[in-house]
SESE-239317 format. One line per field, with one value per residue: residue number from 1; x, y, z of N, C-alpha, C in turn. Coordinates in steps of 0.02 Angstrom, whole numbers, m for minus. Each point is the difference from the previous one (the first is absolute). Example, Ala and Ser with C-alpha at 12.3 -4.5 7.8 and 13.67 -1.06 7.14 Angstrom:
2
k = (1, 2)
n.xx = (660, m18)
n.yy = (m284, 53)
n.zz = (390, m36)
ca.xx = (m45, 42)
ca.yy = (59, 59)
ca.zz = (0, 3)
c.xx = (45, m39)
c.yy = (60, 55)
c.zz = (0, 37)
END
This chain:
193
k = (1, 2, 3, 4, 5, 6, 7, 8, 9, 10, 11, 12, 13, 14, 15, 16, 17, 18, 19, 20, 21, 22, 23, 24, 25, 26, 27, 28, 29, 30, 31, 32, 33, 34, 35, 36, 37, 38, 39, 40, 41, 42, 43, 44, 45, 46, 47, 48, 49, 50, 51, 52, 53, 54, 55, 56, 57, 58, 59, 60, 61, 62, 63, 64, 65, 66, 67, 68, 69, 70, 71, 72, 73, 74, 75, 76, 77, 78, 79, 80, 81, 82, 83, 84, 85, 86, 87, 88, 89, 90, 91, 92, 93, 94, 95, 96, 97, 98, 99, 100, 101, 102, 103, 104, 105, 106, 107, 108, 109, 110, 111, 112, 113, 114, 115, 116, 117, 118, 119, 120, 121, 122, 123, 124, 125, 126, 127, 128, 129, 130, 131, 132, 133, 134, 135, 136, 137, 138, 139, 140, 141, 142, 143, 144, 145, 146, 147, 148, 149, 150, 151, 152, 153, 154, 155, 156, 157, 158, 159, 160, 161, 162, 163, 164, 165, 166, 167, 168, 169, 170, 171, 172, 173, 174, 175, 176, 177, 178, 179, 180, 181, 182, 183, 184, 185, 186, 187, 188, 189, 190, 191, 192, 193)
n.xx = (251, m48, 11, 37, 72, m14, 36, m16, m14, m11, 15, m47, 45, m47, m66, m6, m29, m11, m72, m30, 75, 28, 58, 10, 23, 24, 8, 40, m14, m43, 15, 42, m63, m24, m60, 28, m62, 17, m35, m13, m20, m41, m5, 40, 45, m38, 67, 24, 51, 14, 21, 76, m6, 28, m40, m29, m60, m31, m69, m74, m38, m24, m56, m15, 71, 12, m36, 64, 25, 22, 42, m75, m21, 60, 47, 40, 21, m61, m19, 23, m44, 50, m22, 89, m2, m23, 49, 8, 67, m39, 15, m41, 5, m24, m16, m11, 41, m39, 1, m46, 20, m48, 5, m30, 23, m33, 76, m31, 50, 4, m23, 26, 34, m5, 32, m68, m8, m50, m2, m56, m31, m23, m23, 47, 3, m57, 20, 1, 57, m49, 17, m52, 64, m12, 40, 35, m8, 36, m6, m34, m49, 70, m74, m30, m41, m43, m51, m11, m42, m53, m1, 14, 35, 5, 64, 46, 16, 29, 61, 3, m65, m33, 41, m20, m63, m39, m29, 51, 5, m25, m28, m51, m59, 48, 12, 4, 12, m50, 36, m43, m11, 94, 30, m26, 46, 30, m2, m1, 37, 53, m19, 0, 63)
n.yy = (m247, 55, 45, m23, m2, 43, m51, m34, 17, m60, m10, m26, m70, m38, m29, m49, m49, m5, m61, 32, m26, 31, m26, 75, 7, 34, 68, 29, 81, m7, m11, 62, 24, m41, m30, m54, m8, 57, 37, m12, 55, m68, 85, m10, m60, m47, m2, m52, 42, m57, 40, 14, 68, m20, 8, m47, 6, m59, 28, m40, 7, m8, m45, 8, 6, m39, m26, 24, 25, 29, m32, m38, 70, 0, 50, m10, 42, m40, 40, m18, 16, 6, m25, 14, m48, 23, 32, m26, m5, 10, 62, 33, 8, m71, m52, m49, m32, m31, 32, 21, m6, 74, 22, 6, 64, 34, 1, 13, 35, 52, 18, 61, 1, 60, m55, m37, m48, m10, m43, m20, m29, m52, m1, m80, 0, 19, 39, m5, m18, 47, 49, 44, 36, m45, m22, m4, m65, 21, m35, 3, 28, 25, 32, 73, m8, 49, 40, m22, m42, m48, 29, 96, 29, 46, 9, 38, 12, 12, 49, 12, m26, 20, 28, m2, 3, m55, 41, 11, m74, 15, m38, 23, m3, 5, m59, 13, m17, m27, 17, m46, 55, m24, 33, 34, m46, 0, 63, m32, m30, 34, 47, m36, 8)
n.zz = (568, m43, m50, m85, 2, m75, m3, m26, m62, m33, m36, m16, 1, 52, m18, 39, m50, 66, m24, 73, 19, 13, m23, 65, m62, 54, m46, 37, 35, 54, m22, 3, 19, m52, 68, m20, 44, m40, 45, m63, 1, m67, 18, 60, m45, 72, m26, 0, m7, m58, m47, 12, m62, m51, m31, 21, 3, 32, m12, 33, m38, 76, m18, 67, m25, m38, 46, 66, m75, m3, 42, m11, m6, 70, 3, m59, 25, 31, 29, 55, 47, 26, 38, 48, 44, 42, 33, 54, m3, m63, m15, m3, m87, m20, 15, 53, m73, m29, m74, 24, m82, 3, m58, m82, m46, m42, m68, 46, 27, m46, 53, m44, 59, 16, m18, 10, 14, m20, 17, m31, 83, m62, 59, 1, 59, 26, 44, 53, m52, m26, 8, m11, m37, m22, 14, m58, m10, m59, m2, 59, m22, 36, 9, m18, 19, m36, 16, 91, m51, 8, m86, 13, m17, 29, m31, 38, m60, 43, m18, 80, 18, m52, 24, 64, m21, m17, 43, m38, 20, 53, m33, m3, 41, 15, 7, 82, 34, 37, 29, 26, 40, 20, 32, m46, m61, 67, m18, m64, m18, 68, m32, m26, 48)
ca.xx = (m17, 43, m13, m55, 57, 45, 78, 22, m19, 14, 3, m10, 41, m25, m25, m6, m51, 28, m16, m40, 30, 28, 66, 18, 65, 17, 57, m13, 74, 3, 14, 69, m17, m43, 35, m47, m39, m28, m48, m14, m81, m6, m71, m29, m9, 65, 10, 61, 69, 2, 75, 15, 27, 59, m29, m72, m2, m60, m58, m39, m80, m58, m77, m38, 12, m36, m78, m30, 47, 35, 70, m16, 23, 63, 29, 81, 26, m36, 32, m35, 30, 46, 24, 11, m33, 0, 63, m12, 14, m6, m72, m78, m20, m72, m50, m27, 0, 4, 8, m74, m53, m55, m23, 16, m59, m19, m8, m58, 10, 78, 9, 48, m17, 59, 69, m20, m55, m49, m19, m64, 5, m34, 1, m50, m26, m7, 46, m10, 79, 49, m19, 35, 65, 31, 45, m32, 67, m34, 72, 63, 40, m64, m22, m44, m68, m60, m88, 7, m58, 36, 49, 66, 44, 45, 71, 16, 69, 58, 39, 48, m16, m16, 45, 44, m25, m26, m49, 5, m20, m73, m67, m78, m4, 44, m16, 30, 15, m20, 0, m29, 35, m34, m55, m85, m3, 2, m51, m66, 16, m13, m80, m23, m27)
ca.yy = (69, 29, 71, 51, 34, m47, 23, m5, m33, m52, m55, m57, 1, m73, m21, m91, m45, m67, m27, 27, 74, 57, 41, 52, 54, 57, 31, 70, 21, m16, m87, m40, 0, m59, m82, m64, m12, 25, 27, 99, 9, 31, 8, m19, m61, m13, m69, m28, 0, m80, m11, 45, m21, 57, 82, 24, m52, m40, m26, m14, 18, m77, 22, 33, 81, 1, m14, 71, 40, 23, m41, m31, 56, 2, m49, 15, 62, 58, 31, m2, 62, m51, m3, m75, 23, 43, m19, 2, 72, 53, 49, m47, 80, m12, m12, m74, m30, m66, m33, m57, 42, m14, m3, 45, 40, 31, 89, 51, 58, 26, 94, 32, 67, 43, m28, m71, m30, m41, m71, m25, m107, m46, m73, m57, m17, 28, m25, 29, 25, 52, 51, 79, m2, m60, m61, m50, m10, 6, m37, 18, 82, 18, 55, 22, m20, 45, m16, m54, m14, m88, m43, 15, 45, 25, 36, 46, m17, 63, m17, m59, m55, 8, m7, m53, m51, m3, 32, 45, m42, m37, 40, m24, m71, m29, m29, 10, m19, 35, m14, 79, 5, m62, 19, m5, m71, m36, 47, m18, m58, 4, 14, m29, m51)
ca.zz = (1, m37, 32, m47, m26, m32, m1, m65, m70, m11, m75, m27, m77, m29, 23, m21, 57, 22, 20, 18, 40, m37, m26, m17, 13, m15, 8, 56, 26, 84, m20, 37, 56, m1, 1, m9, 47, 9, m16, m66, m44, m60, m21, 55, 18, 26, m45, 15, m40, 30, m36, m34, m70, m13, 0, 21, 55, m29, 67, m23, 31, 10, m42, 40, m13, m68, m5, 25, m7, m88, m25, m56, m72, 1, m61, 18, m36, 55, 70, 42, 56, 33, 55, 21, 60, 25, 61, 78, 31, m46, m12, m16, m36, m46, 32, m8, m61, 11, m67, m31, m54, 10, m45, m28, m6, m60, 15, m37, m51, 16, m21, 21, 40, m32, 44, 18, m42, 26, m13, 25, m55, 26, 29, m29, 41, 54, 59, 60, 54, m48, 40, m33, 26, 30, m9, m52, m31, m58, m27, 61, 20, 89, m60, 60, m44, m3, m64, m10, 17, 11, m64, m18, 7, m29, 40, m54, m23, m11, m77, 20, 14, m62, m50, 33, 7, m47, 9, m28, m57, m4, m33, 9, m8, 21, 55, 26, 61, 57, 66, 38, 52, 46, 67, m5, 24, 45, 59, m45, 32, 66, m20, m19, 50)
c.xx = (33, m33, m64, 35, 52, 52, 24, m37, 3, m8, m41, 24, m23, m47, m25, m54, 24, m59, m58, 21, 35, 69, 14, 95, 3, 77, 0, 74, 13, 30, 60, m19, m51, 47, m65, m45, m32, m80, m2, m65, 14, m52, m57, m34, 72, 28, 85, 34, 15, 59, 38, 46, 71, m42, m77, m26, m72, m28, m36, m65, m42, m60, m23, 35, m9, m54, m38, 25, 20, 30, m6, 23, 39, 37, 70, 16, m26, 41, m42, 34, 25, 15, 7, m33, 26, 52, m53, 21, m8, m76, m54, m2, m67, m46, 19, m17, m1, 28, m54, m62, m75, m57, 27, m35, 31, 15, m61, 16, 86, 16, 60, 1, 68, 60, m24, m48, m68, m18, m57, 13, m81, m11, m58, m54, m28, 47, m11, 50, 59, m21, 20, 44, 50, 29, m9, 85, m17, 72, 60, 27, m90, m21, m63, m76, m45, m32, m6, m64, m3, 10, 36, 43, 72, 74, 21, 98, 56, 59, 55, m16, m18, 78, 57, m49, m33, m61, 2, m11, m89, m53, m56, m5, 69, m11, 47, 26, m28, 16, m48, 42, m20, m46, m71, m19, m28, m67, m70, 0, m65, m76, m57, m6, m21)
c.yy = (57, 86, 26, 50, m44, 17, m13, m48, m46, m25, m46, m22, m81, m27, m69, m6, m65, m20, 61, 85, 48, 17, 42, 6, 70, 35, 39, 22, m46, m79, m30, 15, m57, m52, m54, m7, 84, 35, 79, 5, 32, 30, m9, m58, m17, m65, m24, m24, m59, m4, 78, m28, 51, 64, m4, m72, m25, 1, m59, 17, m61, 34, 35, 82, 22, 12, 83, 44, 31, m42, m30, 38, 1, m15, 4, 60, 70, 12, m17, 38, m77, 55, m61, 8, 43, 0, 40, 84, 55, 8, m45, 55, m6, m28, m83, m26, m105, m28, m56, 27, m44, m1, 53, 52, 23, 80, 23, 86, 21, 94, 1, 78, 39, m30, m71, m30, m29, m57, m30, m65, 5, m76, m39, m9, 64, 19, 63, 5, 54, 61, 55, 13, m60, m35, m39, m24, m26, m47, 2, 60, 29, 58, 14, m32, 71, m7, m94, m47, m63, m20, 31, 41, 47, 14, 44, m32, 51, m30, m39, m70, m11, m25, m78, m85, m12, 43, 30, m24, m15, 43, m12, m86, m50, m33, m2, m33, 41, m41, 59, m8, m59, 38, 12, m70, m30, 30, m21, m75, 1, 18, m59, m75, 18)
c.zz = (m24, 30, m44, m25, m53, 4, m108, m39, m3, m75, m1, m37, m21, 36, m17, 52, 12, 36, m6, 19, m90, 25, m14, m11, m8, 29, 44, m6, 43, m33, 58, 83, 21, 3, 13, 31, 34, m27, m19, 2, m39, m35, 56, 18, 22, m29, 39, m38, m7, m58, m17, m48, 12, m14, 29, 74, m19, 75, m40, 28, m26, m44, 53, 16, m80, m21, 26, 10, m86, m22, m68, m38, m25, m111, m16, m9, 65, 43, 76, 73, 51, 88, 60, 70, 51, 53, 53, 7, m51, 22, m23, m31, m25, 60, m2, m24, 32, m68, 8, 9, 30, m52, m31, m36, m60, 16, m58, m37, 49, m11, 20, 21, m9, 85, 5, m29, 40, m22, 31, m17, 43, 37, m53, 63, 37, 78, 34, 42, m34, 63, m2, 39, 45, m48, m72, m44, m70, m65, 50, 20, 35, m18, 67, m48, 9, m52, 9, 4, 2, m45, m16, 41, m25, 28, m46, 24, m19, m35, 12, m11, m67, m48, 38, m3, m58, m38, m70, m90, 0, m36, m7, m24, 36, 86, 45, 78, 61, 67, 73, 74, 58, 62, m28, m8, 51, 38, m35, 46, 55, 5, m27, 23, 72)
END
């Protein structure tokens, strides 16, 4: 479990195809705090650390993960948002995030405001799981959605988030990972039954 509060940016050092899997090598400022078998959210994708190198660590993504996320578009030199799993004795500053990406969305527009940025997104598949002023996780970052329709929504990014996540690198047309609020998913399931 995660909170959607990004700890650090990681740099992708290499990607290697292994059958239908992709092995990703990542360099990070939090390397000294990472251990094998640890779950880390990478742009909101929960991946298990398999190997620690002197200056990097390695994770493997399976076909299901590659098919449902933007991982297939990652490239050497690119940056990813990183968050280690939450500690049960700490504050929950974001919202409950599982690291299980539900789908991807496309950045439709980025509008600079006086001191913040408004990012608008279009979902690939219409969804009733986003609510006005509700929590949404984009590339692992816990945010508040507004201007919600069945197929689009917007978020506002404050300067701290802009500077300390990959939001400052996003551009129109980019694909992002979306995880809907887990509470909404459970309620939808109960109502459907």
